[in-house]
N, C-alpha and C positions, 0 to 999 in steps of 0.2 A: 423229408414227409416231418408232421408235426404228429406228438405223442400222441395214440388217440388208444382209448378204453378197449379192449377188447374180451372174449368170451373163450373160455376151452372147456372142452367136455371128454372127459377120460372113464375107461371102461366098464362104456355102458350107461355110465350115470348119466342120468337126462337133466341135474341140475348142474348148470354151466357153473365155474370158476372163472373169476375176472384177470386179468393181467394189463400191460401197459404194452403195447406198441411202438418202438422207438424207430423202427426201420424197417420199411418191405419191399420187396421186389416181386415181378414174377414168378421166381423161382423159391423162394424161401423169405425168412424177416427174421427181425433182432427184437426179442420181447423181453421184457423186465417183472420178475412176478417174485412177492415176497414169498407165497407159496415154492414147496416141491411138486415142481412139474413134473412128471413123470416123460418117459422116454417117447412113446408115442400117443396121439392125440389126438381131436378134432379144432382148430380155431376157426371160430368166426370173429370176420370184422368185420361193423359196418359203417355205412358215415352218408353224406346228404347224398341221399336218393340212387343208394347200392347196398348191399349186403352179397358178403363171400364168403363159402368154409371153405377151408382146404383140411387135406389130412395129412397132418407135420409128423417128422420125425426130428429127435433134438440131434444135430451136428455137433456143438460146444458148449460148453457152459463155463462162465466164471463168475463164483460169486452167487446176484441174484438174478443176473443175466445170462440168458440162454439163444442161440442161434439155430434155426431149423430150416430145412427141406421141406420142399412144399411134396411130399410124394403123389397127390390127385388134387383137383379141384374135385369140390362133392358140388358146386353149383354156384351159378355166380345170376345174380337177382339186380336190373335196375331200374 
């Protein structure tokens, strides 16, 4: 996968913050963020003709990189 800019929302905040998706699968993703991301958040990934939101839980951290598992899909639009 090509690195893709994504948005994440946390603590009911309606203003998203940016992160970079460096790998993604059906069950989770590898992200890079310069800011301190919380343990649980909603990730929104968009691309050409699609948009997906996933509730995420952090499963590992290494510096500015982190791995998340998708807890549930909040919806996918094509």
